[in-house]
N, C-alpha and C positions, 0 to 999 in steps of 0.2 A: 602514400599511394596504396590503394586497395590491393589486396592479394586474394587468392582463392585456394581452396583445397577441399579434401573430402574426408569425412569421418566414416569409419567402418563399424564402429561400435557405438550404439546409442547411449550406452552408459557414460560415454565421454561428454555428451551434451550436458547431462546433469552435473558432472563434476566441474565443467567449465562455468556453468551457472553458479555453482557454489563460490567460485573465485570472483565472478563479476558482482555477485550480491554480497560480497564481503563476509562470506561464511567460511571460507577456507583460503589460506595462503596470503590474502591481502586484507589487513585489518584496518578498520576505522579507528581514529584516535579520540573522537568525541561524538556526543549525540548529535549536535547540529551538523557536523561534517558528514555523518552517516546518512542522515535524512536528506541532506542536499545531494549527496552522491546517488542515493536511490531514486531521486527525482520525485516519486510519490509512493507512499506505502499504505496499503489497505488498512483502514482503521475504524470500521464501524463497531467492532468489539474493542473497547478501550483497553482492558487488561491484556488482551492478545496483542494489540498494537504496541503496548509498552514493552512486552517481552520480545516482539519482533525487532525492536530497536536494540534492546539489551543483549540479545543473543549475538548481535553483530558488532558490539562495542565491548571488548574484553575489559573487565574491571569496573564497568559502570553498573550501578545498582538501580533498583526501582526508584529510589528517591531522586537520583540524578536525572532520569528520564522525565519524571514528573516536574522537576525544577525547570527543565528546558521548556516544557509547555507553559508553566506558570510565568516564566520570564518573557515568553514570546519568541524564544530562540528557534522553536519549531511551532508550527500551527496545524490545527486539525480543522478541515472544512470539506466542502463538496466540490473539488476541482474538476471532476469528470465522472461520468457514468451514474450520476446521482448517488454516489457512494462516498462515505467519509474516507479521507486519506490524510496522512501526515505529509506535510511539505515544508520546504524552507519558506519563511515569510515573504521574502522578496520575489518568490516565484508565483505566488498564488494569483496575483492580479492578471498576469499575462496568460496563465493557464485558463482562467475563467473567460478571458476575452476570446480564447480559441474555442472553448467547449460549451459555454452557457447558452448561446443562441440555439444550437442544435438540440440540446436537452430540453430547453423551454418549449420548442416546437413539438418534441416527442411526448410531452405531458400535457399539451394543450387540452386534449379531450378530458383528461382527469380534472383539470382546473375548471372546465365548463361544468362537469358534474358537481364540483364543490362550490360552484358559483363564485369563482375567483376571477375577476376581471382586472385589467391593468390598473384601473382606478383603485381597486382594493389593495393591490400591492403597494401603490404609492401611499395610500392612507396608512397601511401597516408600517411602512418605512418611516413616515413622519411620527407616528405614535412611538415606535421603538427608539428612534434617535432622540426624540425629546426626552424620553425617560432615561436612556443610557448616558447621554451627554450630561445630564443633570446629576445622576446618582452613581454612575459607573456601571461596570458589568453586572448583569442580573441573571438569575436562574431562568430556565425555560418556563417553569411554572409561573414565575412572576411576569415574564414577558407575555405569556398567553393570557394572563389576567389583564394586562395592559391592552392587549388586542380586544378581549371580550368587552371590557369597560368602554373601549373606544368604538364599539359597533362593528368589530370584525370577529365574528364567531370562530371558535377554534375546535369545535367538536367534529368528530368523523374525519380525522386527518386534515381538516382544513388548517389547523394551526401549524402543523409541521410543514405543510406545503407553502404557507406564507413565509415561515422561517427559511425554508430552503430557497425560495425565490429571492429573499433579501440577501442571503449569503451568496448565491450565484451571481447576483448583480453587484456584488462588492460594497454593500452597505453595512452588513453585519458579518461577524466571524466568531467562531468559538474561541474563547479566551482562557482565563485561568481555571484551574480545577477547583472543585468543591467536593471533596470525597471522590467518588467515581462518576460524578457529573461535571460538566463544564459550564461555566457562566458564559453569557453571550455579550460580546463587546462590539463597539463601533469599529468598523474596518479601518477607517483612516486614523483612529487613535491607536489601535493595537498594532497596525502595520503602517508606520508613518512614512516609510521609504520603499514602496514597491517598485519593481522594475516595470518599465513599459516597453513592449516590443511590437514592431509591425508583424502582421500575421505570418508573412513568409519567413521572417527571421525566427519568430516564436516556434513555428512548426519544425523548422530545421533544428533548432536547439532541442526541442522535445524529442525528436527522433534520435538525435545523436546521443543524448543523455540516457534515453531508454536502452538503446543497444549497448552502450558502455556498461550500464548497471544491471541489465537483465540478459544480455546476450550469452549464448547463441539464441536468437529469436528471429521470428519471421515478420515480414511486413504485415501480414494478417494479424499476428499477435499484437503488434502496436496499434493497428486500427481498432481491434476489439478493446484493447486496454484503455484507449482514449475515447472510443466511440466517434472517431473522426472518419470521414468518408475515405474509403480505400483508394479511390481515384486521386483525391487530393494528396493523400499520403504518398502514393507512388510518384507523383510529380515532385513533391518536396524532397523525396528521398534522393533524387538525382543530384541535389546540391550537397549531400553529405556522404554519399556512398564511398567517395575516395578516401574518407577518413576512417573507414571500417574495413573489416576483413570478411569475406564470404566463405562459409564452409558448407559443403553439400552433404546431406545425409538422406538416403533413400529417395533421391530425386527432388528434395526440397532445399531451398537456399536459406541458410541461417546466417545472421550477421552479428558481429561482436567486435570488441575493441582489438586493436593490434596487440596491446599488452597481454590480454588474456589469450588471444589466438597464438601468441608466441610460446605458450606453455605446451601446445600440442607437439608431441614428438620428443618432449624433454621430460618435464616432471609436473604433470597436472596434479594439483593438490587434491586432497580429499579421498584418496583411495581407501583409506582405513578410517575415515571419519564417521561419526554418528552424531546427528543433531536432533534435538528435541525442539521442533518448531511449533509455534502457536497455530491455532486455527486461523484461517484467512491469511496465511503468510504469502508474501509475494513469490516465494519459490514455487508455490502451487498455483496461486491465483493470478500471477502476472502474465499469463499466456492463455490464449483461447484453446490451443491444443496442448493438453497436459500429458498426453500418452507417452511422451519420451521419458518422463520421470515417474509416471504413475500408470501401472497397467490398467487398461480400461475395465477389466473385471473387478478391480478393487475400488473403483471410483465411488460406488455406492457405500463402501465401508467408511469413507471419510465424509460423505454427505448423506447420512442415512435417510432413506425415503425421498431423496431429492429435495429436501426442505430448505436448501440454501444456507444451512449452518454447517460450516466446515470444522471438522474435529482437528485436534492437535495431531501432528504427524511425526513419526519417527523416520528420519532420512539417513540411510546408510550408503556411503559412497555415491551420493548424488541421486539415489533412488528411494522413493517413498515405499517403505516396507511394513508400515504399521501405524497404529495410533497410540496415544498415551493419555494418561490422566494423572492428576495429583490426588492422592488419597490422604485424608487427615489435614491438619493445619499446624502451624507453628513448627517448632524444632522436630516434632515427630512426623511431619509430612513426608510421604515417600512417592516417588514417581513409579507408576505401574504401566509398563508397555503392553500392548496387545498386537503381536505380529500377525500379518495376513496369513502367513504360512507357518504354522506351529511345527510342521514337520521339518522345517529348515531353520533351526534356531541360530542365533548369532554365534559366531565363533568366539574364542577367548579374547582376542584383540578387540573385536567389536563390542563384546560385553564390557570390557574395561572402558572403552570409549563411551558407551552408554552410561555407565556409572559416573564417569567424569562429567558428562553433559547434565546428568541429574543433579549432581552437586553444584554445578554452576547455576542451574535454575533456582534451586532452593536458596543459594547464596544471594542471587539477584533479588529475590523476594524479601530477603532479610536486610538488605543494604539500602 
């Protein structure tokens, strides 16, 4: 049964999100379990995505996360917003069924500019599958050569739009890694047992899993995150709201799991935590309104010039307080933080937590 309550302190929202996102208090035990729990994790920057997983799975190193991609235990594709995400393989098909049509309509004008008609997509599909089913996963450059040789030009972003269309429609998917690039595989071979859900059931599951893994969050957050119509989201939410808890903060309703909501008033974790999160992390990007965890006056400091490239963030007690970078390489590499307010340095406990987080990151890279 759903319950409700109110939060007086916005900092509590960030700490509850740390718990929901498996960053504090509740730890994941494996890479596939974590990605499945998170539902979808922003992954257009591959090294950032690898650390976004690693920071949430204690003891797992870079090689383990890469191995999960190489084995197909987790997959990277374009399930929503036209942006790469990591998802559990069995979830990708039903996510695409929910989101692909709306995204296809939104980029129809760009496809007309690039002279991509549906017949071109079908031709590119046939060219790609003929090659991949014969030779196995191939690089993007090799696939684009197949397109070019088959009469489907790839210049001027035409190639990436063809590839995106084939992935959105469930014919291709990104497969094993080759360095910091991914080979492209046939969807049905790489994901042989996808789940199939009716739209109503799929949207209800999407909603429930988002609020469990990202809550406290709003319906508008979810609608932005998936780019699904808010009207449809509100209708579907009525089927799952009894399984969630509502918390009100400054006149806005936030929804989260009963397990995380139960921490309020007892011992919400993360009060003394410091995390070194990658750029594009779900803690920042998983919501349309980020002001609860990131002061609006600091937003330009993590996205300089509004260029869409999110810098790595220092998160203290559920609040973004700065950015960081890794200087050097190998055993001599060091984490260098840059706090937003140098006049308010971290206290001794937070400094110790920061040093621990830095050691964890460098150990992740070396493992």
